[in-house]
C-alpha positions in Angstrom: -14.1 -5.7 -28.5 -15.4 -2.3 -28.5 -12.9 0.7 -29.0 -13.0 4.4 -27.8 -10.5 7.1 -28.9 -7.8 8.9 -26.7 -7.2 12.5 -26.8 -5.5 12.3 -30.2 -7.8 9.9 -32.0 -5.9 6.6 -31.1 -8.2 3.7 -30.5 -8.3 2.1 -27.3 -10.1 -1.2 -26.3 -12.6 -0.4 -23.7 -11.4 -3.3 -21.7 -7.9 -2.8 -20.4 -5.8 -5.3 -18.7 -4.8 -4.6 -15.2 -1.4 -6.2 -14.3 -1.2 -6.1 -10.7 -3.0 -9.3 -9.8 -1.0 -12.0 -11.9 -1.0 -15.4 -10.3 2.1 -16.0 -8.3 4.0 -19.3 -7.3 6.6 -19.2 -4.7 6.4 -15.6 -4.4 7.3 -15.1 -8.0 4.8 -14.2 -10.9 3.9 -17.5 -13.0 5.1 -16.1 -16.3 3.8 -18.9 -18.4 0.3 -18.7 -17.0 0.3 -14.8 -17.3 1.6 -15.1 -21.0 -1.2 -17.5 -21.8 -3.8 -15.0 -20.3 -2.5 -12.0 -21.8 -2.0 -13.7 -25.4 -5.7 -14.7 -25.1 -6.7 -11.2 -24.2 -4.5 -9.8 -27.1 -6.3 -12.3 -29.4 -9.8 -11.0 -28.2 -8.7 -7.4 -28.9 -7.4 -5.8 -25.7 -4.7 -3.5 -26.5 -4.1 -1.5 -23.2 -2.0 -3.1 -20.4 -1.6 -1.2 -17.3 1.2 -1.7 -14.7 3.3 0.3 -12.2 6.7 0.7 -10.8 5.7 -0.5 -7.3 3.7 -3.6 -8.7 6.0 -6.3 -7.7 7.3 -8.1 -10.5 4.8 -6.9 -12.9 6.9 -4.7 -15.4 9.5 -7.2 -15.8 7.0 -9.8 -16.4 5.3 -7.8 -19.1 8.6 -7.1 -20.7 9.6 -10.7 -20.8 6.2 -11.7 -22.3 6.1 -9.0 -24.9 9.6 -9.9 -25.9 8.7 -13.6 -26.1 5.6 -12.9 -28.1 6.8 -10.0 -30.3 3.4 -8.0 -29.8 5.2 -4.9 -28.1 4.4 -2.7 -31.2 0.9 -3.8 -31.3 -0.1 -2.9 -28.0 0.0 0.1 -25.5 1.9 0.0 -22.3 0.7 2.3 -19.3 2.9 2.5 -16.2 3.2 4.8 -13.5 5.9 7.1 -11.8 5.7 7.0 -7.9 5.7 10.6 -7.0 5.9 9.8 -3.4 9.3 8.1 -4.0 10.9 11.3 -5.7 13.1 13.7 -3.9 14.6 15.2 -7.0 14.3 15.3 -10.5 17.2 12.8 -10.8 15.0 10.3 -9.3 12.5 10.6 -12.2 15.4 9.8 -14.6 16.6 6.9 -12.6 13.1 5.3 -12.2 12.3 5.8 -15.9 15.5 4.3 -17.0 14.7 1.3 -14.6 11.2 1.1 -15.9 12.2 1.1 -19.8 14.8 -1.8 -18.9 12.0 -3.9 -17.2 9.7 -3.4 -20.0 12.4 -4.1 -22.6 11.3 -1.1 -24.5 12.4 2.3 -25.6 9.3 4.2 -24.7 6.0 4.0 -22.5 2.8 4.8 -24.4 0.8 6.0 -21.4 2.7 7.5 -18.4 1.1 8.4 -15.0 1.9 10.3 -11.9 0.9 7.4 -9.5 -1.7 8.2 -6.8 -1.9 11.9 -6.5 -4.3 12.6 -3.5 -4.6 16.4 -3.7 -3.4 19.5 -5.6 -0.5 19.6 -3.1 0.8 16.3 -4.1 1.0 17.6 -7.7 2.4 21.0 -6.6 5.2 19.3 -4.7 6.7 17.6 -7.9 5.9 20.6 -9.9 8.6 22.4 -7.6 11.1 19.7 -8.8 10.7 20.7 -12.4 8.3 17.7 -13.4 6.5 19.6 -16.2 9.8 20.3 -18.0 10.9 16.8 -17.5 7.7 15.4 -18.7 7.9 17.7 -21.7 11.5 16.7 -22.4 10.8 13.1 -22.4 7.9 13.4 -24.6 10.0 15.4 -27.2 12.7 12.5 -27.0 10.0 9.9 -27.6 10.5 8.0 -24.3 6.9 9.0 -23.2 3.8 9.1 -25.2 0.7 10.5 -23.5 0.9 11.8 -19.8 -1.7 11.3 -17.2 -2.2 10.7 -13.4 -4.0 8.2 -11.2 -6.2 9.8 -8.4 -7.3 9.0 -4.9 -9.1 11.8 -3.3 -12.3 14.0 -3.6 -13.8 15.5 -6.7 -12.9 19.2 -5.9 -9.1 18.5 -5.7 -9.3 16.2 -8.9 -10.7 19.0 -11.0 -8.1 21.5 -9.5 -5.3 19.0 -10.7 -7.0 18.4 -14.1 -7.1 22.1 -14.6 -3.5 22.8 -13.8 -1.7 21.1 -16.6 -2.5 20.0 -20.2 -3.0 16.3 -19.2 -3.7 13.7 -21.9 -5.7 11.5 -19.7 -6.6 10.6 -16.0 -7.4 7.6 -14.1 -9.8 7.1 -11.2 -11.6 4.7 -9.1 -15.1 4.7 -10.2 -17.9 2.0 -10.1 -21.8 2.0 -9.1 -21.0 2.0 -5.5 -18.4 4.8 -5.7 -20.5 6.9 -7.9 -20.2 9.9 -5.6 -17.0 9.1 -3.6 -13.5 10.0 -4.8 -13.5 11.8 -8.2 -16.9 10.2 -8.7 -19.2 11.1 -11.4 -18.6 14.6 -11.0 -14.9 14.1 -11.9 -15.6 11.6 -14.8 -18.2 14.3 -16.2 -16.0 17.4 -15.9 -13.0 15.3 -17.6 -15.4 14.9 -20.4 -16.1 18.4 -21.0 -12.4 19.2 -21.1 -12.0 16.2 -23.7 -9.9 14.4 -21.2 -10.1 10.5 -21.5 -10.8 8.7 -18.3 -9.4 5.3 -17.4 -11.3 3.4 -14.7 -9.7 1.3 -12.1 -11.6 -0.8 -9.2 -14.7 -1.1 -11.6 -15.8 -4.1 -9.3 -14.2 -2.7 -6.2 -11.7 -5.5 -6.0 -14.2 -8.2 -6.8 -16.4 -6.9 -3.9 -19.2 -6.3 -6.4 -19.1 -9.8 -7.5 -18.1 -11.9 -4.3 -18.9 -9.5 -1.5 -22.5 -8.4 -2.5 -25.0 -8.9 0.5 -27.7 -11.5 0.0 -30.5 -8.9 -0.9 -28.4 -7.6 -3.7 -27.5 -11.0 -5.2 -31.2 -11.9 -5.1 -31.9 -8.8 -7.2 -29.5 -9.8 -9.8 -30.6 -13.7 -9.8 -34.2 -12.6 -10.2 -33.6 -10.3 -13.2 -34.8 -11.7 -16.3 -31.7 -10.6 -18.4 -29.7 -13.2 -16.3 -26.8 -10.8 -16.1 -23.9 -11.8 -14.0 -22.8 -9.3 -11.0 -19.8 -8.6 -13.1 -21.8 -7.6 -16.2 -24.1 -5.3 -14.1 -21.0 -3.5 -12.9 -19.0 -3.4 -16.3 -22.0 -2.8 -18.1 -23.0 0.3 -15.9 -19.5 1.8 -16.8 -19.5 1.1 -20.6 -23.0 2.6 -20.7 -21.2 6.2 -19.9 -19.7 8.0 -22.9 -17.2 9.6 -20.4 -15.4 6.3 -19.7 -12.6 5.4 -22.2 -10.9 2.4 -20.6 -12.2 0.2 -17.8 -9.3 -1.8 -16.2 -9.6 -5.4 -14.9 -7.0 -7.4 -12.9 -7.7 -10.5 -14.5 -5.6 -13.8 -13.7 -7.6 -16.5 -15.4 -8.5 -17.5 -19.2 -12.2 -17.6 -18.0 -12.2 -14.0 -16.6 -10.6 -12.7 -19.7 -12.9 -14.4 -22.0 -16.1 -13.4 -19.9 -14.7 -9.9 -19.7 -14.0 -9.5 -23.1 -17.5 -10.8 -24.0 -19.1 -8.2 -21.9 -16.8 -5.4 -23.5 -18.0 -6.3 -26.9 -21.6 -6.0 -26.1 -22.1 -2.7 -24.2 -22.0 0.8 -25.5 -23.1 4.3 -24.4 -26.9 4.0 -24.3 -27.0 0.2 -23.8 -28.6 0.6 -20.4 -32.2 1.4 -20.2 -33.9 3.5 -17.5 -35.0 0.3 -16.0 -31.6 -1.1 -16.0 -30.3 2.0 -14.0 -33.2 1.6 -11.6 -32.0 -2.0 -11.0 -28.5 -0.6 -10.3 -30.0 1.8 -7.7 -31.9 -1.2 -5.9 -28.5 -3.1 -5.7 -26.7 0.0 -4.3 -29.5 0.4 -1.6 -29.2 -3.4 -0.9 -25.4 -3.1 -0.5 -25.6 -0.1 1.7 -28.7 -1.3 3.7 -26.6 -1.4 6.9 -24.8 2.0 6.3 -24.1 4.5 8.9 -25.5 7.6 7.5 -27.8 8.3 4.5 -25.4 10.5 2.5 -26.0 10.4 -1.3 -22.7 12.2 -2.1 -24.7 15.1 -3.8 -22.2 17.7 -2.3 -24.8 20.3 -1.6 -23.1 20.6 1.7 -19.9 21.8 0.2 -17.6 23.7 0.2 -17.1 23.7 3.9 -15.7 26.8 5.2 -13.2 24.9 7.3 -12.3 22.5 4.6 -14.0 19.3 5.8 -14.5 16.8 3.2 -18.0 15.9 4.3 -19.0 13.4 1.5 -15.6 11.8 1.8 -15.9 11.3 5.4 -19.3 9.8 5.1 -18.3 7.5 2.3 -15.5 6.1 4.5 -17.9 5.9 7.2 -20.4 3.9 5.3 -17.8 1.7 3.8 -17.2 0.5 7.6 -20.6 -1.3 7.4 -20.0 -3.1 4.1 -16.2 -3.7 3.7 -15.2 -3.7 7.4 -12.6 -1.7 9.2 -9.8 -1.9 6.8 -12.0 -0.8 3.8 -13.3 2.0 5.7 -9.9 3.0 7.1 -8.4 2.9 3.7 -11.1 5.2 2.1 -10.8 7.7 5.1 -7.1 8.0 4.8 -7.0 8.5 1.0 -9.8 11.2 1.2 -9.1 13.1 4.2 -5.7 12.5 5.5 -3.1 11.4 2.9 -2.5 15.0 1.9 -0.8 18.1 2.8 -3.9 19.5 4.5 -6.1 17.3 6.7 -9.8 17.5 5.6 -11.2 15.3 8.3 -14.1 16.0 10.7 -11.6 17.4 13.5 -11.9 20.6 11.5 -15.5 21.1 12.2 -16.4 24.1 14.1 -20.2 23.2 14.2 -21.2 26.4 12.3 -24.2 24.4 10.8 -23.9 25.8 7.3 -23.7 22.3 5.9 -27.0 21.1 7.5 -28.8 24.1 6.0 -28.2 22.7 2.4 -28.6 19.0 3.0 -31.4 17.6 1.1 -31.4 14.4 3.3 -31.8 16.5 6.3 -28.7 14.6 7.9 -27.4 15.8 11.2 -24.2 16.4 9.8 -22.4 17.7 12.8 -23.5 14.8 14.9 -22.6 12.3 12.2 -19.1 13.7 11.8 -18.5 13.3 15.3 -19.7 9.6 15.1 -17.6 9.0 12.0 -14.4 10.3 13.7 -14.8 8.2 16.7 -15.2 5.2 14.4 -12.5 6.1 12.0 -9.7 7.8 13.9 -8.7 4.6 15.9 -5.4 4.1 17.4 -4.3 2.2 14.1 -5.2 5.5 12.2 -3.4 7.8 14.6 -0.3 5.7 14.3 -0.6 5.6 10.5 -1.1 9.5 10.4 2.1 10.0 11.9 3.9 8.8 8.7 1.8 11.3 6.7 4.5 14.1 6.9 7.2 11.7 5.8 5.4 10.6 2.7 4.5 14.3 1.8 8.5 14.6 1.4 9.1 11.6 -0.9 
């Protein structure tokens, strides 16, 4: 197992155990199976275990497993505070108390504000006094390091990163999402500030293994290295020094052992220029049916009317490869689930963006097309609930 250091010099396994996808039986987590998998991961060197308050049964399962096995003090627990369920600072106390009870521990090593989507979602809980609360819990020893998980664009990510003395952050990042959400821009900016980054969705929920188009699979199969699809995806991340931990939602012993093998072999600089070219070919094959040729370079930004152009196009393209649900989810996260809508309806057709686009995309036209495809009746119904979630 390879290890990389957090902000304070503690060693974290480059592979973290994502605890959202334990095997269930009869609607409940199969504790014995999960324990066997976690203990194999522990034996192979994984010391970072990620869960959340809203992952059904996960915190309690981890608490039971760590109590059974006696490894609590040898590993790090990361869990998350659901800011969207908070109406006052008293809710923070209640939720943390419940989490510590579930986890059968007196402290959480890495504590995240769960699923911030923009600076406004962070500002809302700041108004409740969250900074004083976090600092007090850290001083008491209930919380170790404090971070946030994020779904939104890179500009907002960097604003949040600059607004507080964060210990770490967690983002969705993989070779397909290199230029969407926080993206490479956010990862590299974090590195300049000395803030460790934890990666979620490194294989897009398995789609970079089982959901690749035939042309992409052929590129992988024909390569003389005989790397698996998972190895290409995880290796691409481990090759980047700005990545500290990569989470994988493992639910079989075979998956644990394969992912640990990969994590033991790749370090920054492991990928050659030829390897990176292969990744580019896989990405092109993945997006061969994409709607618009946006590379996420962001030369079109900032938009004077606050349209998230790259985020909109990333969601629009996702329709082609992940279907309506994947595209709609991406669009909702990046443009709608925030205080200020940043979708194409804001566009006033000024054309400023098109003057700077290296791909010469007809941005105004494609934004209209994206809106027609993404702002479906289902989207419009879901959008009505955004003001509700902005309060809780």
